[in-house]
C-alpha positions in Angstrom: 163.2 147.0 115.2 164.1 145.8 111.6 162.7 147.7 108.7 160.9 145.6 106.3 159.2 145.9 102.9 156.9 143.3 101.6 156.8 142.7 97.8 153.8 141.0 96.4 154.7 139.0 93.1 158.0 138.3 91.6 157.4 138.6 87.8 159.7 140.6 85.6 158.7 144.0 86.9 158.5 142.6 90.6 162.1 141.4 90.1 163.2 144.9 89.0 161.6 146.4 92.1 163.2 143.9 94.4 166.6 144.3 93.1 166.3 148.2 93.4 165.0 147.9 97.0 168.1 145.7 97.8 170.7 147.7 96.1 169.3 151.3 96.7 166.9 151.0 99.5 167.4 151.4 103.3 165.4 148.2 104.5 166.8 145.5 106.6 164.8 142.9 104.8 162.8 142.5 101.6 160.2 139.8 102.1 158.8 138.3 98.7 155.4 136.7 98.7 154.5 134.9 95.4 152.5 132.1 94.1 155.6 130.4 92.9 158.5 130.9 95.4 160.9 128.8 93.4 160.9 131.5 90.6 162.5 133.9 93.1 165.5 131.8 93.8 167.7 132.9 91.0 167.0 136.4 91.9 167.9 135.7 95.6 171.1 134.1 94.4 172.1 137.0 92.4 171.6 139.4 95.4 173.2 137.1 98.0 175.7 138.8 100.2 174.1 142.2 100.3 173.4 144.0 103.6 169.7 143.6 103.0 168.2 140.2 103.7 165.9 138.4 101.4 163.2 136.0 102.2 160.6 134.3 100.1 157.3 132.3 100.8 154.4 131.1 98.9 151.2 133.2 98.9 147.9 133.1 97.2 146.4 136.6 97.2 143.0 135.0 97.7 144.2 134.0 101.2 143.2 137.3 102.7 144.0 136.2 106.3 147.7 135.3 105.4 148.1 138.3 103.2 147.0 140.7 106.0 149.3 138.8 108.5 152.2 139.2 106.3 151.4 142.9 105.7 151.5 143.6 109.4 155.1 142.5 109.4 156.1 145.2 107.0 156.6 149.0 107.1 155.5 149.4 103.6 153.9 147.1 101.0 154.8 147.1 97.3 152.2 145.2 95.0 153.6 143.9 91.7 151.3 141.0 91.5 149.1 141.2 88.4 146.9 141.4 86.4 145.8 144.6 88.2 142.1 144.3 87.3 142.1 141.1 89.4 144.5 141.9 92.3 144.8 145.6 92.9 141.5 146.1 94.8 141.7 143.1 97.1 145.4 144.1 98.0 144.4 147.6 98.8 141.6 146.4 101.0 144.0 144.1 102.8 146.3 147.0 103.3 143.6 149.1 104.9 142.9 146.1 107.2 146.5 145.6 108.1 147.0 149.5 108.5 150.1 149.4 106.4 151.3 151.8 103.6 151.0 150.5 100.1 152.4 151.2 96.7 151.1 149.6 93.6 151.6 149.6 89.7 147.9 149.6 88.7 147.5 150.6 85.1 143.9 149.6 84.7 141.7 152.6 84.4 138.5 151.1 85.5 139.9 149.8 88.7 141.7 153.2 89.4 138.3 154.7 90.1 137.4 151.9 92.5 140.8 152.3 94.4 140.3 156.1 94.7 137.0 155.3 96.3 138.8 153.8 99.2 140.2 157.2 100.2 138.1 157.7 103.3 138.8 154.1 104.4 142.6 154.6 104.0 142.4 157.9 105.9 140.5 156.3 108.7 143.3 153.4 109.0 145.9 156.3 109.0 147.8 154.9 106.0 148.9 156.1 102.5 148.1 154.2 99.3 149.9 155.4 96.2 148.3 153.8 93.1 149.7 153.5 89.6 153.4 154.2 90.4 155.1 152.6 87.5 156.4 154.1 84.2 153.0 155.0 82.7 151.1 155.7 84.8 153.7 156.7 87.4 156.8 158.4 85.9 154.5 160.4 83.5 152.3 161.6 86.4 155.2 162.7 88.4 156.5 164.6 85.3 153.1 166.3 84.9 153.5 167.6 88.5 157.0 168.8 87.8 155.6 170.8 84.8 152.6 172.0 86.5 154.9 173.4 89.3 156.8 175.4 86.7 153.7 177.2 85.6 151.3 179.5 87.1 148.2 177.9 85.7 147.7 174.6 84.0 145.2 174.0 81.3 146.1 170.8 79.4 148.2 167.7 80.2 149.0 165.2 77.5 150.9 162.0 78.3 152.0 159.4 75.9 154.1 156.3 75.8 155.7 153.8 73.4 156.4 150.2 74.4 158.4 147.7 72.4 156.5 144.7 71.5 159.6 142.7 72.2 159.6 143.9 75.8 156.1 142.8 77.0 157.0 142.3 80.6 155.5 139.2 82.4 152.4 137.3 81.5 150.2 139.5 83.9 151.0 142.5 81.7 149.6 140.6 78.6 146.3 140.0 80.5 146.3 143.9 81.4 146.9 144.8 77.7 144.2 142.8 76.3 141.7 143.6 79.2 142.2 147.4 79.3 143.6 148.4 76.0 141.5 146.5 73.5 138.2 148.3 73.6 136.6 151.6 74.8 138.6 154.0 76.9 138.1 157.5 78.6 139.7 160.8 77.9 139.1 164.2 79.6 138.0 167.0 77.3 136.5 170.4 78.2 135.9 169.4 81.8 134.1 166.1 81.1 135.0 162.5 80.3 134.5 161.5 76.7 134.5 157.8 75.5 136.9 156.9 72.7 138.3 153.6 71.0 141.7 152.5 72.1 144.4 152.3 69.3 141.8 153.7 66.7 140.8 157.3 67.9 143.0 160.3 68.4 145.7 159.6 66.0 148.6 161.8 66.3 152.3 161.8 65.5 154.6 162.8 68.3 158.4 163.2 68.5 160.3 161.0 70.9 164.2 161.2 71.7 166.3 158.8 69.5 166.2 156.0 68.7 162.4 156.4 68.5 162.0 159.6 66.6 158.4 160.4 65.2 155.9 157.8 66.2 152.1 157.5 65.6 150.2 157.3 68.7 146.4 156.8 69.6 144.1 157.1 72.7 144.2 154.2 75.1 142.3 153.2 78.2 144.8 154.2 81.0 144.6 155.9 84.4 146.2 159.2 83.5 143.1 161.0 82.2 141.1 159.6 85.3 143.6 160.9 87.9 145.1 164.1 86.5 141.8 166.2 86.7 141.6 165.2 90.3 144.8 167.2 91.2 145.1 170.1 88.9 142.4 172.8 89.4 141.1 174.3 86.2 142.5 171.5 84.0 140.5 171.5 80.7 142.0 168.6 78.9 144.0 165.4 79.8 144.7 162.4 77.7 146.9 159.3 77.4 148.1 158.0 74.0 150.3 155.2 73.2 151.5 152.8 70.5 153.6 149.6 70.5 156.7 149.3 68.1 156.0 147.8 65.8 152.5 149.0 65.4 151.1 145.7 64.2 151.0 144.8 67.9 148.3 147.6 68.4 146.3 145.5 65.9 146.8 142.2 67.6 145.4 143.7 70.7 142.3 145.1 69.2 141.7 142.2 66.9 142.0 139.5 69.7 139.1 141.4 71.4 137.0 141.6 68.1 137.4 137.9 67.8 135.9 137.3 71.3 139.2 136.1 72.7 139.3 138.6 75.8 136.5 136.9 77.5 136.9 135.2 81.0 134.1 132.8 80.4 135.4 129.2 80.2 135.0 127.1 77.0 135.1 123.4 77.0 137.8 122.1 74.9 138.0 118.2 74.8 136.8 118.1 78.4 139.1 120.9 79.7 137.6 124.3 80.6 139.8 127.1 79.2 139.1 130.7 79.1 139.5 132.5 75.8 141.5 135.3 77.8 144.0 132.6 79.2 144.7 131.4 75.7 144.8 134.8 74.1 147.1 136.3 76.8 149.6 133.4 76.6 149.5 133.5 72.8 150.2 137.2 72.9 152.8 137.1 75.4 154.7 134.2 73.6 154.5 136.0 70.2 155.9 139.1 71.7 158.8 137.3 73.5 159.6 135.7 70.2 160.4 139.1 68.6 164.1 138.5 69.3 165.5 140.9 66.7 163.4 143.9 67.5 164.9 146.6 69.9 163.5 146.9 73.5 163.6 150.6 73.6 160.3 152.4 74.7 159.7 156.0 75.5 157.6 158.4 77.6 156.4 161.9 76.8 154.5 164.5 78.8 153.4 168.0 77.6 152.0 170.5 80.1 150.3 173.5 78.6 149.3 176.6 80.7 150.2 180.2 81.7 153.4 181.4 82.9 153.6 185.2 83.7 150.6 185.8 81.4 152.1 183.8 78.5 150.8 180.6 77.1 153.5 178.2 77.7 154.1 174.5 76.7 156.6 172.4 78.7 157.5 169.1 76.8 159.5 166.3 78.6 160.5 163.1 76.9 162.9 160.2 77.5 163.5 156.7 76.2 164.3 153.4 77.9 162.7 150.0 78.9 159.2 150.4 80.1 159.3 147.2 82.1 162.5 148.3 84.0 161.1 151.8 84.7 157.9 150.5 86.1 159.6 148.2 88.8 162.2 150.9 89.7 159.5 153.7 90.0 157.4 151.6 92.4 160.5 150.8 94.4 161.4 154.5 94.7 157.9 155.1 95.9 158.1 152.4 98.6 161.2 153.8 99.9 159.7 157.3 100.1 156.7 156.3 102.0 159.0 154.3 104.4 161.2 157.4 104.8 158.0 159.4 105.6 158.4 161.7 102.5 154.7 161.4 102.0 152.8 162.8 105.0 149.2 162.9 103.7 147.0 159.8 104.4 144.4 158.4 101.9 144.5 157.1 98.4 146.5 159.2 96.0 147.8 158.9 92.3 151.5 159.9 92.1 150.9 163.5 91.1 148.9 163.9 94.1 151.6 163.1 96.8 155.0 162.4 95.3 157.7 165.3 95.4 158.7 165.4 91.8 162.3 166.8 92.6 163.1 164.0 95.1 161.7 161.3 92.8 163.3 162.5 89.6 166.6 162.7 91.4 166.4 159.2 92.6 165.4 158.0 89.2 167.7 159.9 86.9 170.7 160.9 89.0 171.1 158.1 91.6 170.1 155.2 89.4 171.3 156.8 86.0 168.7 155.1 84.0 168.3 157.7 81.3 168.0 161.3 80.6 164.9 163.6 80.5 164.8 165.9 77.6 163.0 169.2 78.2 161.6 171.8 75.7 159.9 175.0 76.6 157.8 176.9 74.0 156.3 180.3 74.7 153.4 181.2 72.3 
C-alpha cells in the first residue's frame, strides 16, 4: 500500500514543508489540500519528476466531512493552514475522528491549552498529535529537551527568537502575530503562571550569532511557557522572549491592537462588511513584504539552567536562519518521524514531550544543512 502524507495549506511555510517531504521524505505521495489549489501549481511544476507523487485538491477546512475523509487516506497529516487560532483545534478534532497521526505548527498559546486538553481523546483514538512543531515553538522546544538531557536537574528554561520584519511568512502568520502577540501573555515563574504584556515587559539584551549580535527582547504570548513545565519535573521558570528586526515592527503590532484594529467584529464601510483584523493583517503583511532592503535573517536561542554533578550549569544554544523556512522544515521532519514510528506514545504532545532530540537535530542540521547550532556551557 502506498504511503501518503496529507498537507493542509499551501502558504509559504506549507510550501517549505511540502518540498522537504518530497526531497527528503519516504512517502509515495504528498497530497495537498488547500482553499486555492491554483497556488500550488508552481510548486508542483518545480518538483515534477521526483519519485514522490504530488496531488492537489480544493478544501475548505469548515467541511469536516471532506476533511476527515481525506485524512483517512493518509498515514500522517501535517497542518500548515493558518491562522492557528481558527484552524488548529478543528483540524485536531478531525484527526481524532479519522484516527490519523497529526503534526501542526500551532504557535498560539491560548489554543495550545485547548489542544493539550484533547490528550485523552487522542489516546482513545490510538493516535499521536504533535503540536507546535515549527521553529518557535518547535525547534526551540526540541533544543530545550536536548539541554535537559545533558543535565541531572533542570530549574530554568529560557527560549527566545528574533524574526526579520522582511520575512513575515504568509498572510496567516500576520493574523497570528496581531492576535497573539499584541496583548497580554503568560510566563511561568516560581511554579505558577504570571500575566505579562507582550513586547513591553521583561526587557533583556541577549547575544545571538552573527549577523544578529546583541538584540533586545521582551516577553511575548507563545506556547513555550505553557508546555515546558508540563514535561520537566521541578522546573521553576520558563519564558519565551522575542523581537522583530527592526524593533519598530514590535510597536506596529502593539499599536494596531491599541487602536482597536485586532477585532474580528465586522464594520460597515460603504455597504461592505470588513473586520478591522482583516484590514490590519493585510496592511501589516504588505508593509513587511515591502521591506525589500532589510535582511531576512532571524535567530533562535535556548538557555537551560540546572544542576550537573552538583554544579549549577547553564547550557546556551543559538542559531540564525530564516524562521519561515525553519518552521516548514521542522514540521516536515516531525511528520516523517511519526510515519517512521519514531514516536510510540499516543496522545497530544508538545515537541519536547515526544521528539527524540538527537534524531531531529541530525535531520535538521546534518541532513538538510540549514545552519549550525552554537553551544556554550557555563559552570557556576
